[in-house]
C-alpha positions as CSV (number, residue, x, y, z in Angstrom):
1,M,71.9,122.9,105.9
2,T,72.5,122.1,109.5
3,R,75.8,123.1,111.1
4,A,77.0,119.5,111.0
5,G,76.0,119.3,107.4
6,R,78.1,122.4,106.5
7,Q,81.0,121.0,108.4
8,R,80.9,117.9,106.3
9,A,80.5,119.5,103.0
10,L,84.1,120.5,102.4
11,P,85.6,117.1,103.6
12,L,83.1,115.2,101.4
13,A,84.0,117.3,98.4
14,A,87.7,116.6,99.1
15,F,87.1,112.9,99.4
16,A,85.2,112.9,96.1
17,L,88.2,114.5,94.4
18,L,90.7,112.2,96.1
19,A,88.7,109.1,95.2
20,A,88.4,110.3,91.6
21,A,92.1,111.0,91.4
22,F,93.0,107.7,93.0
23,T,91.0,105.6,90.5
24,S,91.2,107.9,87.5
25,P,93.3,105.6,85.3
26,L,90.5,103.0,85.4
27,F,88.3,105.4,83.4
28,S,90.9,106.1,80.7
29,R,89.3,103.2,78.8
30,P,85.9,103.0,80.3
31,M,84.9,99.6,78.8
32,H,88.3,97.9,78.9
33,L,88.9,95.3,81.5
34,G,91.8,94.4,83.8
35,H,93.5,91.0,83.8
36,G,93.8,88.0,86.1
37,D,91.3,88.1,88.9
38,W,89.6,91.2,87.5
39,L,88.2,89.0,84.6
40,W,86.8,86.5,87.0
41,F,85.1,89.1,89.2
42,H,83.8,90.7,86.0
43,F,82.2,87.4,85.1
44,T,80.6,87.0,88.5
45,W,79.2,90.5,88.4
46,D,78.0,90.2,84.9
47,S,76.3,86.8,85.4
48,A,74.2,88.3,88.2
49,R,73.4,91.4,86.2
50,R,72.4,89.3,83.2
51,T,70.0,87.3,85.4
52,I,68.4,90.3,86.9
53,V,68.2,92.7,83.9
54,G,67.7,90.1,81.2
55,F,65.4,87.6,83.0
56,H,64.0,89.6,85.9
57,E,65.0,87.0,88.4
58,L,67.2,87.0,91.5
59,P,70.5,85.3,90.9
60,W,70.0,82.2,93.0
61,W,71.8,80.0,90.4
62,N,74.5,80.8,87.9
63,P,74.1,78.6,84.8
64,Y,77.0,80.3,83.0
65,A,79.7,79.0,85.4
66,C,81.2,75.5,85.2
67,G,78.0,73.9,83.7
68,G,75.9,75.5,86.4
69,S,77.0,76.7,89.9
70,L,76.0,78.7,92.9
71,G,74.7,82.2,92.6
72,V,74.0,84.1,95.8
73,A,75.4,81.3,97.9
74,N,78.8,81.7,96.4
75,P,80.7,83.7,99.1
76,Q,82.2,86.0,96.5
77,S,78.9,86.8,94.7
78,F,77.7,90.4,94.4
79,G,74.1,89.7,93.5
80,F,72.5,91.0,96.7
81,S,74.9,93.8,97.4
82,P,73.1,97.2,97.8
83,L,75.9,98.9,95.8
84,F,75.6,96.3,93.0
85,W,71.9,97.2,92.7
86,L,72.7,100.9,92.7
87,L,75.0,100.4,89.7
88,L,72.8,97.9,87.9
89,P,71.8,100.2,85.0
90,L,75.5,100.6,84.0
91,P,77.4,98.1,81.8
92,T,79.4,95.7,83.9
93,A,82.9,97.1,83.0
94,L,81.9,100.7,83.9
95,A,79.8,99.6,86.9
96,M,82.8,97.8,88.5
97,K,85.0,100.9,88.1
98,C,82.4,103.1,89.6
99,Y,82.1,100.6,92.4
100,L,85.8,100.8,93.2
101,A,85.7,104.7,93.1
102,L,82.6,104.7,95.3
103,C,84.3,102.3,97.8
104,T,87.4,104.5,97.9
105,F,85.2,107.5,98.7
106,L,83.4,105.5,101.4
107,A,86.7,104.4,102.9
108,L,88.0,108.0,103.1
109,W,84.8,109.3,104.5
110,G,84.4,106.5,107.0
111,M,87.9,107.0,108.4
112,W,87.3,110.8,108.6
113,E,84.1,110.1,110.6
114,L,85.9,107.7,112.9
115,A,88.7,110.3,113.4
116,A,86.1,113.0,114.1
117,W,84.4,110.8,116.7
118,H,87.7,110.8,118.5
119,R,87.8,114.7,118.3
120,A,90.2,114.9,115.4
121,R,89.6,117.8,113.0
122,G,91.2,119.5,110.1
123,P,94.3,118.3,108.3
124,F,95.1,115.4,110.6
125,A,91.7,113.9,110.2
126,L,92.2,114.2,106.5
127,V,95.6,112.6,106.4
128,A,94.2,109.8,108.7
129,A,91.5,109.2,106.1
130,V,94.1,109.0,103.3
131,L,96.4,106.7,105.2
132,F,93.5,104.2,105.3
133,G,91.5,104.9,102.1
134,C,94.5,105.3,99.8
135,S,96.7,102.7,101.5
136,G,98.8,100.3,99.5
137,T,96.8,97.3,100.7
138,L,93.6,98.8,99.2
139,G,95.3,100.0,96.1
140,W,96.9,96.7,95.2
141,H,93.7,94.7,95.9
142,L,91.4,97.0,94.1
143,N,93.6,96.2,91.1
144,G,91.8,93.0,90.3
145,Q,90.2,91.6,93.5
146,T,87.0,93.6,93.5
147,S,85.5,91.8,96.5
148,M,88.3,93.4,98.7
149,A,86.8,96.8,98.1
150,A,84.4,95.9,100.9
151,F,87.3,96.7,103.3
152,A,86.0,100.3,102.9
153,G,83.4,99.4,105.5
154,L,85.9,98.7,108.3
155,P,86.1,102.3,109.7
156,W,82.3,102.6,109.6
157,L,82.0,99.3,111.4
158,A,84.5,100.5,114.1
159,L,82.6,103.8,114.4
160,F,79.2,102.3,114.9
161,V,80.4,99.6,117.3
162,L,82.1,102.2,119.4
163,R,78.9,104.4,119.4
164,A,76.8,101.4,120.3
165,R,78.4,101.4,123.7
166,R,76.3,104.4,124.5
167,D,73.3,103.8,122.3
168,L,72.5,100.2,121.2
169,R,70.6,101.5,118.2
170,F,74.0,101.9,116.6
171,A,74.4,98.1,116.8
172,L,71.9,98.0,114.0
173,A,74.1,100.2,111.9
174,A,77.2,98.2,112.7
175,G,75.4,95.0,111.8
176,G,74.2,96.6,108.5
177,V,77.7,97.6,107.5
178,L,79.1,94.1,108.2
179,A,76.2,92.5,106.3
180,T,76.7,94.8,103.3
181,M,80.4,93.7,103.3
182,T,79.2,90.1,103.2
183,L,76.5,90.7,100.5
184,S,79.3,92.4,98.4
185,G,81.3,89.2,98.2
186,G,83.8,90.3,100.8
187,V,85.0,87.0,102.3
188,Y,88.1,88.6,103.8
189,P,86.4,91.9,104.7
190,T,83.7,90.0,106.6
191,A,86.2,87.8,108.5
192,F,88.3,90.8,109.3
193,G,85.3,92.8,110.3
194,A,84.3,90.2,112.8
195,L,88.0,90.1,114.0
196,L,87.9,93.9,114.3
197,I,84.8,93.8,116.6
198,G,86.4,91.1,118.7
199,A,89.7,93.1,119.0
200,L,87.9,96.3,119.9
201,S,86.0,94.4,122.6
202,A,89.2,92.8,124.0
203,F,91.3,96.0,123.9
204,S,88.6,98.1,125.5
205,I,89.9,96.7,128.8
206,L,92.8,99.1,128.3
207,E,90.3,101.9,129.0
208,S,88.5,100.4,132.0
209,P,86.6,97.3,133.0
210,R,83.4,99.3,132.7
211,A,84.2,100.2,129.1
212,W,84.9,96.5,128.4
213,A,81.5,95.4,129.7
214,R,79.7,98.0,127.6
215,M,81.8,97.0,124.6
216,A,81.0,93.3,125.0
217,I,77.2,94.1,124.9
218,A,77.6,96.4,121.9
219,A,79.7,93.7,120.1
220,T,77.2,91.0,120.8
221,A,74.3,93.2,119.6
222,S,76.2,94.2,116.4
223,L,77.0,90.6,115.5
224,T,73.4,89.6,116.1
225,A,72.2,92.4,113.8
226,F,74.8,91.3,111.2
227,A,73.4,87.7,111.2
228,A,69.9,89.0,110.8
229,F,70.7,91.5,108.0
230,A,72.8,89.0,106.0
231,A,70.6,85.9,106.6
232,V,69.4,86.0,103.0
233,K,72.9,85.1,101.9
234,L,74.3,83.5,105.1
235,A,71.6,80.8,105.1
236,P,72.4,79.2,101.7
237,M,76.1,80.0,101.9
238,L,76.7,78.3,105.3
239,E,74.6,75.4,104.2
240,F,76.9,74.9,101.2
241,L,80.1,75.5,103.1
242,R,79.1,72.9,105.7
243,D,79.9,70.2,103.1
244,H,82.4,72.0,100.8
245,G,85.6,73.4,102.3
246,R,87.7,75.8,100.4
247,P,91.1,74.3,99.3
248,V,94.0,76.4,100.6
249,G,97.7,76.2,100.0
250,R,100.5,76.2,102.5
251,D,100.6,79.1,104.9
252,D,103.0,82.0,104.2
253,A,105.4,83.3,106.8
254,I,107.0,86.7,106.5
255,S,110.4,87.6,108.0
256,P,110.2,90.5,110.4
257,S,113.1,92.1,108.5
258,L,110.7,92.4,105.5
259,L,108.2,94.6,107.3
260,L,110.1,97.8,106.7
261,P,110.7,97.2,103.0
262,M,106.9,96.5,102.6
263,L,106.2,100.0,103.9
264,L,109.0,101.8,102.1
265,E,109.6,100.2,98.7
266,R,107.6,101.9,95.9
267,R,106.3,99.2,93.6
268,T,103.7,100.3,91.1
269,T,103.4,97.6,88.5
270,E,103.2,93.8,88.6
271,T,106.2,93.6,86.3
272,Q,108.4,95.0,89.1
273,L,109.1,91.7,90.7
274,W,109.3,91.6,94.5
275,P,113.0,91.7,95.2
276,H,112.8,89.4,98.1
277,V,112.6,85.9,96.7
278,G,111.3,82.8,98.4
279,Y,107.7,84.0,99.1
280,I,104.5,82.5,97.8
281,Y,103.0,85.7,96.4
282,A,106.3,87.4,95.3
283,W,104.9,87.9,91.8
284,W,102.1,90.2,92.9
285,G,101.3,93.1,95.2
286,E,100.3,91.1,98.2
287,Y,103.3,92.3,100.2
288,G,103.1,95.9,99.2
289,N,101.7,98.5,101.7
290,Y,103.6,101.6,100.8
291,V,103.6,104.6,103.1
292,G,107.1,106.0,102.3
293,W,109.6,107.7,104.6
294,A,107.5,110.8,105.0
295,G,104.4,108.8,105.9
296,L,106.4,106.6,108.3
297,A,107.8,109.7,110.1
298,L,104.3,111.3,110.3
299,I,102.8,108.1,111.7
300,T,105.5,107.6,114.2
301,T,105.4,111.2,115.5
302,L,101.6,111.5,115.8
303,A,101.2,107.9,117.2
304,A,103.7,108.8,119.9
305,L,101.6,112.0,120.7
306,S,98.3,110.0,120.9
307,G,99.1,109.1,124.5
308,K,96.7,107.0,126.6
309,R,93.8,107.7,124.2
310,G,95.7,105.9,121.4
311,R,96.3,102.7,123.3
312,V,93.4,100.8,121.7
313,A,94.3,102.0,118.2
314,L,98.0,101.0,118.6
315,A,97.0,97.6,120.1
316,L,94.8,97.0,117.0
317,A,97.8,97.9,114.8
318,A,100.1,95.6,116.8
319,L,97.6,92.7,116.4
320,G,97.4,93.3,112.7
321,L,101.2,93.4,112.4
322,A,101.5,90.1,114.3
323,L,99.1,88.5,111.9
324,V,100.9,89.9,108.9
325,L,103.9,87.9,109.9
326,G,102.0,84.7,109.2
327,D,102.5,81.2,110.6
328,H,105.8,81.0,112.5
329,G,104.8,78.0,114.6
330,P,102.0,76.9,116.9
331,L,102.4,79.8,119.2
332,S,102.1,82.5,116.6
333,P,98.9,84.6,116.6
334,Y,98.2,83.7,113.0
335,A,98.3,79.9,113.9
336,W,95.8,80.5,116.7
337,L,93.5,82.6,114.4
338,R,93.5,79.8,111.8
339,K,91.9,77.5,114.3
340,L,88.6,79.5,114.2
341,P,86.0,78.2,111.7
342,M,85.7,81.4,109.7
343,F,89.5,81.8,109.3
344,S,90.5,78.2,108.6
345,S,89.9,78.6,104.9
346,L,91.6,81.9,104.4
347,R,95.2,82.5,103.3
348,V,97.6,85.3,102.5
349,P,98.3,86.6,106.1
350,T,99.7,89.9,104.7
351,R,96.2,91.0,103.9
352,H,96.0,91.8,107.6
353,W,97.9,95.0,106.7
354,I,94.4,96.6,106.4
355,L,94.0,96.3,110.2
356,V,97.4,97.8,110.7
357,D,96.4,100.7,108.4
358,L,93.2,101.2,110.3
359,G,94.8,101.2,113.7
360,L,97.7,103.5,112.7
361,A,95.4,106.0,110.9
362,L,93.2,106.2,114.0
363,A,96.3,106.8,116.2
364,V,97.4,109.5,113.8
365,A,94.0,111.2,114.2
366,M,94.2,111.0,118.0
367,G,97.8,112.4,118.0
368,G,96.7,115.2,115.8
369,A,93.8,116.0,118.0
370,R,96.0,116.1,121.1
371,L,98.6,118.3,119.3
372,S,96.0,120.8,118.3
373,L,95.1,121.3,122.0
374,T,98.7,121.6,123.2
375,R,99.8,125.1,124.3
376,R,103.5,124.4,124.7
377,R,106.1,126.4,122.8
378,W,107.2,123.5,120.6
379,A,103.7,122.8,119.4
380,P,103.3,125.5,116.6
381,P,106.5,124.7,114.8
382,L,105.9,120.9,115.1
383,Y,102.3,121.5,113.9
384,A,103.6,123.4,110.8
385,A,106.2,120.7,110.0
386,L,103.6,117.9,110.3
387,L,101.1,119.9,108.2
388,F,103.7,120.1,105.4
389,T,104.5,116.4,105.8
390,S,100.8,115.6,105.7
391,T,100.4,117.4,102.4
392,W,103.3,115.5,100.9
393,V,102.0,112.2,102.2
394,V,98.5,112.7,100.8
395,V,99.9,113.5,97.3
396,D,102.4,110.6,97.5
397,L,99.9,107.9,98.6
398,V,97.3,108.9,96.0
399,Q,99.9,108.9,93.2
400,T,101.8,105.7,94.3
401,N,99.0,103.5,95.6
402,G,96.3,104.5,93.2
403,I,97.2,106.3,90.0
404,A,100.5,104.5,89.3
405,I,99.1,101.1,90.1
406,F,96.0,101.5,88.0
407,A,97.8,103.2,85.1
408,G,98.5,100.0,83.2
409,A,95.7,97.9,84.6
410,M,93.1,98.3,81.7
411,Q,94.7,95.9,79.2
412,T,91.9,93.6,78.2
413,P,89.6,94.6,75.3
414,P,85.9,95.2,76.1
415,A,83.6,92.3,76.8
416,P,81.2,91.2,73.9
417,R,78.0,93.2,73.5
418,D,74.9,91.8,75.1
419,E,72.8,89.7,72.9
420,P,69.0,89.5,73.6
421,P,68.3,87.1,76.4
422,A,67.9,83.5,75.2
423,P,68.3,79.9,76.6
424,I,71.8,79.0,77.4
425,R,74.1,76.7,75.4
426,Q,77.1,75.1,76.9
427,E,80.5,75.7,75.3
428,R,83.9,74.2,76.2
429,G,85.0,77.7,77.0
430,E,88.2,79.1,78.6
431,A,88.8,79.2,82.3
432,H,90.7,82.5,82.1
433,A,88.2,84.2,79.8
434,M,84.8,83.3,81.4
435,Y,83.6,86.9,81.0
436,R,83.1,86.4,77.3
437,Y,80.2,83.9,77.6
438,P,77.2,85.3,79.5
439,P,76.6,88.2,77.1
440,R,76.3,85.7,74.3
441,N,74.0,83.3,76.2
442,L,76.7,80.8,76.6
443,G,78.0,78.8,79.6
444,T,81.6,77.7,80.0
445,L,82.4,74.1,81.1
446,A,86.1,75.0,81.4
447,C,86.1,77.4,84.3
448,F,87.8,78.7,87.4
449,D,86.1,79.0,90.8
450,E,87.5,78.1,94.2
451,V,84.0,77.3,95.4
452,T,81.8,75.3,93.1
453,V,79.2,72.6,93.1
454,E,80.2,69.1,92.0
455,R,80.7,69.1,88.2
456,S,79.1,66.4,86.2
457,P,81.3,64.3,83.8
458,R,78.2,63.8,81.6
459,L,78.1,67.5,80.4
460,R,79.0,68.2,76.8
461,A,79.7,71.3,74.8
462,R,77.9,72.3,71.6
463,L,75.2,69.7,71.7
464,P,72.3,69.9,69.2
465,S,70.0,70.3,72.2
466,E,70.5,71.0,75.9
467,L,67.9,68.3,76.6
468,S,68.2,64.5,76.0
469,V,65.9,61.6,76.6
470,E,67.3,58.4,78.1
471,P,66.9,55.8,76.7
472,R,67.0,57.1,73.1
473,G,63.7,56.7,71.3
474,A,61.6,56.7,74.4
475,G,60.1,60.0,73.5
476,V,60.6,63.7,72.8
477,A,61.4,66.6,75.1
478,R,60.8,70.2,74.1
479,L,62.0,73.4,75.8
480,V,59.0,75.7,76.6
481,A,60.6,78.4,78.7
482,W,64.1,79.0,80.1
483,S,65.7,81.3,82.6
484,P,68.8,81.1,84.7
485,T,66.8,79.6,87.7
486,S,63.8,78.0,86.0
487,I,63.3,75.5,83.1
488,S,59.9,74.5,81.7
489,L,59.6,71.4,79.4
490,D,56.9,69.6,77.4
491,L,57.4,65.8,77.4
492,D,55.8,63.3,75.1
493,L,57.0,59.9,76.2
494,A,56.1,56.5,74.8
495,S,57.6,54.8,77.9
496,A,59.0,55.8,81.2
497,A,62.2,57.8,80.7
498,R,64.8,60.2,82.2
499,V,65.1,63.6,80.6
500,A,68.6,65.0,81.2
501,V,69.5,68.7,81.2
502,N,73.0,69.6,80.1
503,Q,73.6,71.3,83.4
504,N,74.9,70.4,86.9
505,G,72.3,69.2,89.4
506,Y,72.6,70.2,93.1
507,R,70.6,70.3,96.3
508,G,68.1,73.1,95.8
509,W,66.7,72.1,92.4
510,R,63.0,71.3,92.6
511,V,60.6,69.9,90.1
512,E,56.9,69.9,89.4
513,G,55.1,67.4,87.2
514,A,57.8,64.7,87.4
515,T,60.4,63.3,89.8
516,L,63.9,64.9,90.2
517,E,66.6,62.5,89.2
518,V,70.3,63.6,89.4
519,V,72.7,61.1,87.9
520,E,76.5,61.8,88.3
521,H,75.6,65.3,89.4
522,Q,73.7,66.0,86.1
523,L,70.3,67.6,86.4
524,G,67.4,65.5,85.1
525,V,63.8,64.3,85.8
526,R,62.1,61.0,85.5
527,A,58.6,60.9,84.1
528,P,56.1,58.1,83.2
529,P,54.7,57.6,79.7
530,G,52.4,60.2,78.3
531,R,52.4,63.9,77.8
532,H,53.6,66.1,80.7
533,R,54.4,69.8,81.4
534,V,57.4,69.8,83.7
535,R,58.9,72.7,85.5
536,L,62.3,72.7,87.3
537,W,63.5,75.6,89.4
538,Y,66.3,76.3,91.8
539,R,66.1,77.8,95.3
540,P,69.0,77.3,97.7
541,R,68.1,75.4,100.9
542,G,67.3,77.7,103.8
543,Y,66.5,80.7,101.6
544,E,62.9,81.0,102.8
545,W,63.8,81.7,106.4
546,G,66.9,83.7,105.3
547,V,64.7,86.1,103.3
548,G,62.2,86.4,106.2
549,V,64.9,87.2,108.8
550,T,66.5,89.8,106.5
551,L,63.3,91.5,105.7
552,G,62.4,91.5,109.4
553,A,65.7,93.1,110.3
554,V,65.3,95.7,107.6
555,A,61.8,96.5,108.8
556,L,63.0,96.9,112.4
557,S,65.8,99.2,111.4
558,L,63.4,101.4,109.4
559,V,61.1,101.7,112.5
560,V,64.1,102.6,114.7
561,A,65.3,105.2,112.2
562,A,61.9,106.7,111.8
563,R,61.4,107.1,115.5
564,A,64.9,108.7,115.8
565,L,64.1,111.2,113.0
566,R,60.7,112.1,114.6
567,A,62.5,112.7,117.9
568,W,65.0,114.9,116.2
569,A,62.2,116.9,114.4
570,R,60.3,117.4,117.7
571,A,63.5,118.8,119.2
572,G,63.3,121.6,116.6
573,R,66.5,120.5,114.7
574,R,68.6,122.2,117.3
575,S,71.4,119.7,116.5
576,A,72.3,117.4,113.7
577,P,71.0,113.8,113.9
578,A,73.5,111.2,115.2
579,W,75.3,109.3,112.5
């Protein structure tokens, strides 16, 4: 092992243990499910897994949702996530829990690497990692909202963007991280990642005008790389969102007097109602970001010691805190942020706590690095006191924000066993139990999804056949082959007729051997008299160039990586390769 590899071995082992402890209650019942949003995200994950494993197709379309809905183009879909493919052999319930544990590990590791880049080492780099990776914001949102796990990429994103100021090759890494967050269904993580890049660019002026210019170039290159890497999903997703806005409720506004209780009140179950009434999400953990008195004292002391080097980190935390307060009028930062296209459809301003956590954790790391170099008399006793406090904080955050929150989460019995892949049949279904249907080759007409295609009023449940010929008696339609994204039919028609499929029709459906005819958003074809073999298949608009751009970006990054490794090998491995 290289010297850098040996230096990382102990922290990585510690992070693996911390991530395992943080998420351990999830594995007490490996195949049980959570409740609420957890069930919907299980359905989304399982629908994509069913398409890939059962039918060997990419999940462009989801026939199991709402009579047929978007697959990859759904902003919260996981189907193209690298981590999703890594966990594909596992059953969905277990795969999702491993995903959350892996994201916790990556959050801890990423924050530690970011701290190390700022010359923080030892216990203060470790406690900075825990302040972010085991924060209350992550703990509460991993308890159901699986797409929020992509927040784990934020410290990696910050690290690579900062390193791109000196070496633009790191812009490829930054773009890859942000693209992975998008491909993992992270709507909020993607938006906050873009906001993080913008904030780091703006706040770099606190260092020097020269640093700001370099940062602007690095940010532009990183966002360009992101668009290229994520094009396979961005192309169909943006095409859909152009015509379909996301409905959002009224904006939430938090009183400044509530900020301190958010950090100090230990809430570990959803049955412990938020004691401050009058807020939209008082029934859930949206407002919880527990650090405790010990954590607050540690953050305050080390942030104060960070000095000039901590100005950018503290500015980021201050921006996040201003956004947490929500909409207090047209001059509030949150109101300005909502005018941007990407942010206009988001809600729940308290989710910006994750930016506060990132900024404060980085300031803690910088303060710890400065304290370690101080030779003054008061430094050793202060170091010892903070070391003891850091140990307390690590144990407290892992217990309160992870173990205690997840302890009662696995309440829903396991999902049904997978039946052999077969053509789908539409059921009336249940909107809050959609996860029950894909394993049984069923679709659910009653459903929940904030982003869906138009639903046809002509769809019916439990029909004798999912095909019908209009008008009746005009002929016969027989199903030859079926998969989630492709349908083959044999038609024997005495006269011209429309053959309707009991599924929603949407732009992107294509036909061969007949003419596509969508009536009241129901999928169908029109064919002349005679015998015909007809094939329908779905590909989202823009997917061709999206796939091409993404593959080109991946190929370019592999070439850049290969050249860097060859240069390192020629140098005789005198030093570890740059991360």
